[in-house]
N, C-alpha and C positions, 0 to 999 in steps of 0.2 A: 674597072681595075680591081684586082683581087687584093684584099687587105690582109696583110700578115698579122695573125693574132698576137704575135710577139713584138710587133713593130713599135708599140708604145713603151715597151720595156717592163721589167718586173715591178718597178715602183708604181706604175700606173695601175696594173692589175691588183696589187695589194691594196691600194687606196680604194679601188672600186669594190673589192670584196669586203673591206672594213665598213664601207658605207652601207652595203647591203645588210651586213650583220647588225649595224646600229639601227637601221630602219626596221628590221625584223624584231629587234629587241624592244624598241619603242612600241611597235604594233602589238606585241604580245602583252606588254605591261598595260597598255591602254585597254586591251581586250579583257585582261584579268580584272582591272578596276571596274570596267563596265559590267562584267558578269557578276562580280561580288556586290557591286552597287545595286544591281537588279535583284539579286537574291536577298540582300538586306531588306529591301522593301517588300518583296513578294512572300518570303517565308514568314511563318508566325513569329511574332516578337516575344522573346522571353521577358518575364517581369521580375524574376528573382534569380540570383546566382547562388547555387548550392555551394560552390567552392568558396565564395567570398562571404557567404552568410549575410547578404544584404539585398535590398530591393534595388532594381536597376532603374536608371532614369528612362522615362517614357517621353514620347513626343508631346511637346506642349501645345496648348490650344492657341490658335493664331488670333492676334488682335493688333490693330494699328498701333495702339499705345505700346504694347510689348515689343513690337518690331522697331519702333523708333528709339526705345530705351535700350535696345540691344539684347533684351531678355529672351526674345523669341529665337534669334539666331544662336545664342548661347545654349538655349534649351535643346535646339535641334542638334547641335554639335555634341552635347553631352549624351543625348538619347542615341545618336548614331554610334558613338564610340562605345556605348554600353551594350548595344544589341547587334553589332555587325556580325555577319556570318562567321562561324567557327571561332568566335571570341573565346569560349571556354577552353578550346584546344590551345589557343595561343597563351592563355593564362597558365595552363599546365606546363607549357614549354618554358615560359618565363620562370616558373617555380623550379623546374629542373636546372635551368641555368643559374638561378640564384644560389642553389645548393652548392655550386662549385666555388662561390665567392667566400670571403671572410678570412679572418686571421686564424691560422692553425697554431695552437699552443698546446703542447703536451697532449696531443691526440684529440683536442677539442676544437670545434669550429665556433668562434665567438662572433655573433652578429649584433648583440645588444648588450645592455648594461647588466653587470653582475653585482649583487648587493655588496656594499663595502661599509666601512666605518664612517660615521658622520659627526661623532661627538655627542650623539643623543642615544647612546647605547642602552639597551635593556639590561638591568642588573642580572648578572649571571651569564650573560651572553658573551661569547668570545669576540664576536663582531656583529655589527648591526648596520642598518642604513635607514635612509628616509623611508617613511611609510609608503606603501604601495598606493598608487592613485588609480581610481577606476572612473570611467566616464559615466555620465548619467545613464541610468538603467538601460540594459540591453533589451531590445524588444523581442529577442528570440524566445521561443518557448523554453521553459526550463524544467527544473527538477521536481520530482516528488516521489518518495518511495511508496511502498505498499503497506498493507496492514495485515495482521495475523489472526489466527483462530484461537479461541480461548483455551488455555491450559494453565497448569500451575507454573509460576515463575521459575526459570532455571536458576541454579545457584549463581551467586555473584562471581564474575570472572576476575581472577586475581590481576591486580595492576602491576605485579612484579614481573620482570622478564629475566630470563637466564642468560644475560649478556656474557657472564663469565665463561660459559661453555660454548658460546657461538664462535664459529670460525670467521675470520675477517673475509670480506668479499674479495673475490679473485678479480684482478685487473687483467682481462683478456685482450686488452688493446682496442676494445670497441670504442669507436669515435663518438664523442658527445658534441652537441651543437646548441648554442644559445642564440635565440632569436628574440630580440626585444623583451628580455626578461623571461624567456621560455627556453628551457634546457631540454634538448632532444637526445635521448640515450637509449640505445637498443630498441628503437621503434616505439618509445614511450615519451610523451611530452610532460614536462614538469614546470609548474610556475615557481619562480624563485621568490623567496620571502625576504623582505627587508625588515620592516617593523621599526618602531622607534619608541623610546621611553615616553616622550610627550604624548604621542597618540594613544599608547596603552593607558596612561594616566587619565586622559580625557575620556576614553571609553569606560573605564572603571567608575569615574565620577558620574557619568550619565546613567549607568546601570544603578548606582546608588540612589540617584534621584527617583528612580522607579520604586525602590524600596521605601523611600520617604513619602511618595505620593499616595500610597494606598494604605488602608487601615490594616489592623491585625487579621482581618478576615480574608485577606488576599495574600497568597504566597507568591513571591517573585523569584524566578529562577533565571540563571544565565548559563548558556553552553557555548563555548568557543571551540570550533572544530579545526583540527590541524589538517593540512593538505598533503598531497601525495609525496612530495619530496621529503617530508619529515620522516617517513618510514622506509624509503627505498634504500637498499644496501649498496650505495655507490662505492666504487673502489676508493682507496684513500685519497687519490689526487683530486677527487670531486666532492669529498665529504663536506668541505666548507664552502661549497658554491652557493648554498642557501643558508640563511641564518636560522637559528634555533626557534622553532615555533613553540616548543615546550617552555622555553625560558619566558617567552612573551605571555603565554597562557598562565603560567604560574605567577608571573608578576601581576597580571590583571586580577587574578583571583585573590591574591594576597591583600589587595586594597579594598575588598568588599566589606560593607557594614554587615552587622548581624541580620539585617532585614533581607539580605540577598542570599539565596542558596546557589552555590556554584556546582554545576553538574560536571563530573569528570568523565567526559567522553574519550579523552586522550588514552586513558589506560585500557579501556575495552577495545579500542581500535588497535592499539599497540599489541595487545594480546592476540589479535587476529590479522596482523599486518601481512601475512603471507597469502591471505585470501584476496579475492577480487573486490577490493574496497573502493578503488578509484579507477576512473576511466583512463585509457591510454592516450586518447585524442581530445578529451574534453576537460574543462576546468572543474567540473562537478564531481561528486562522489557517486558511487553506484547505490542501487537500492539496498544491497547487502551492507555496505558501510553505514548507510543511514539507519538500517535496522539495529545495528549494534549500539549506535548512539541513542536510539529510542529506548533500548533496554536500560541504559544508564539513567535516562531521564525518568522512566517509570519507577525505578527503584528509589530515586530521590524524591519522587512525588508520593511514594507509598502505595503504588498501584501495581496490579499484576500485568504481565505482558505475555504475548503469544510466542510460542516457539516457532522458529522460522520454518521448520519442517511441516508445520500444520497449514501453511498457506497454499492456496491454489495459485500456481505460478505460470507466467507467460514470458516469452522471449521475443525481443525485437532485434534482428540481426543487422549488420552492416552500418553501424553508427560511426560517423566521422564528425567530431564535435568542434567546439570553438578553438581549441588549441591547434587543431589541424588547419583551420583557416588562418589562425594567428601566426602560423609559421609559413604562410604562403603555400599551403598544401604540400607540406614536406612529403617526399616519396616514402620515406621510412615509416611515416604514420599511416599513409594510405595503404601500405602493405600490412598494417597491424590494426585493423578496425576493431571497434568495440561491439559489444552487444548489451542490450538493456533488459535485465530481468525485472519483472514487476509482479506484484502479488495482488490478488483480488482483495478488496476491502472486506473484512470478515463479519461485520455487523450491519444490520439494516440501517439505512440512513437516507436522509434527504439533504442534498447539497445545492447550495446557491452561490452564485458569483456576481460580481459587480464590474462593470467596465470602467476604465480609467476616466476620471473626471465626472463620474456620475454615480453618487451613492444614494440617489433617490429612486433608483430602479435596480432590480435584480432579475436574474434569470435562472431557471433550473439547470443544474449541471451535474457533474459526477466527480468523485474523488480521483479515480483513475481514468485516463484517457487512452484506451488501448489502441486507438487508431493512429497514434503518433508514429512517425517513421522518418527515415533519412536524417538530415541534420537537426530535425525537431524531435528526435527520439526521447530526449530527456523530458520533453513536454508530456510524457505519459503521466508524470506526477503532477497532479492538480491542473493539468492542461497549460501550465506556464505561469507567468507572473501577473496575477490580478491584484488590484488594490485591496480587495477583501473577498475571502472565501468563507462561507459559513457551512459547517458540517453538523447536522443534527442527527443524533443516533437514538437508539432505544435502550441505552445503557442504564439510565435512571439511577445514578449514584450521587446526584446532587453536586457534581463537579462540572464547572464550566471554565474553559481555557481560552486565553488569547495567546497566539504565537506571533511574535514580531520578528520578521526575517527579511533576508534578501534571497536570491534564488537557491542558495545552498540549503535553505530551510524547507523547500517544497517537499523534498523526499521524506525527511523524518516526520513532517506534519501529517502525511498520509498514514503513517503507523500510529502516531500518538493520538490522533483523533478517535481511534477506536476505544479509548479508555475514558472518554468524557461524554457527558450528555450533549454538550455543544462545544464546538471549537471554532474560534474566529481567527482565521489566518490573515494577518495584516502584513502587506509588503511596505516596508518603511519608505520606499522610493516613490510610491504612488498613492498611498492612503492620505486623504485630505481631512479626515475626521480627527477628533480629539480623543486620545486614549483614556484619559480620566473619565470623560463622559461615557465612553463605551463600557468601561469596567463597571461604573456605577449604575448605568441604565439597564445593563443586561445581566446583572447579578453574577459577575465573573468571580471565581474563587482562586484562579491560578493564572499567572502571567509568565510566559517563557520568552526570553530574548535569545535568539540563536543566530550566530554568525560564523562564517569561516574566519580563520585567523587573519587573513589579509584584510577582510572587511572590518574586523575589529581594530585594525591599525590604520584605517583609512578615514580621514576626518570628514569626508563627504558622507559616508554612511553613518558615522557617529552623530553628526549634526542632524541628519534626518531622524534618527531615533530620539534624539533630544527634543526636536521640535514637535513630535507627536504628543508630548505632554501639554503643550501650550497652544498649538494651532487650533483654528476654529473652522467650521464648515457652514456655509450659508444655507440655511434650511435644515429640515429634519432628514435623518437617514432612515430609509425604509427597511424594515425587517419582516421576513415572512413569519406569520404567526399561525402555525398549523400543528 
């Protein structure tokens, strides 16, 4: 008997077609899961995410104990989620979607906190907020500038600015975006400064302790560095988005005893604020910005410095830094990458470095690390953050220097070291030794404490600097004697 294909009616045929579509959809999904799963195991597993600036979780070693504790299965889950196929592409897609979110106020996209008043205002500041907090050291390679060839010192750059003749910045309607304390404007990322009176006072008191700790034969200097937002000509509606770093620096310097020499880097940076002093996508300054601060220090120390034009220079292109990753890879920053210009060290030297947690051993290194690239490009300066770097030159002027710093100090250290017989670069976050013992045992003549303004208002960093005066190291510290 012939069956009429329409005998069961339209509902029956629709139901049958829907069932076929559902089965096909499930089959395709299962196939995709199977293929992606196979690829995830078969393809090489990445170990580092350039976009997120972090090490990726890797497959854990199997053991019965870790299996029963649940540690093994958790480790497998974390490793698989970190290394599955096309993960970086999905991260970029997420970043693009995130850029569409947020509260839009007066042309700005606000994702994170903007500094405000807290009742702990820095004198002279119109508004302030709690001090910026930084997590325990970044393990990323960081900064250091270069050094110059010998010439007569250039004349001192005037600290005055012609603000009376400057035209107010034009508000062209460009959108700004704040992401967790980062303000993105015209393809440039700015860290927003809070600062507090109590943190500034704590910092000044600790620096004064250094002045008290050493005899008259040791000069103690301090240099606090402003960041990018301090000098950028924001339109009027954004000018108060970050608190005044100059007010903070002036207040800190006003509290120093006569034993401390305050180095005015602010004025020389302000005089050159239209130059490439800060990165667009990274929280550090450029080698050029660090160079200008170097000139300010050398004048304070009574030493000649090299003219920037005398250096042999190199360039690393395509640098996307920490603020790029901190904004979840903002597209505007990706389209405005940085470059890192670095200078060859101008004097003969022998450089040594120590690994974290091991001051009993050192290894031969170099001042500049020209192989740095990608997200590690700032690591061209000193190669990153080591607890101790020793630079010995043939200057023979009887001057020996200790530089106490966080990563912002890497760049100027590479310029400054060319003016001293020996320079000991100490990272306050990693150095386990005692500063007083270092100064006394190595015949140090000069001590420089250098911090960016945010670090100088962060109690974590201040406490580290303070503890260097009292902490002890088990065993002797090895030094090269050559």
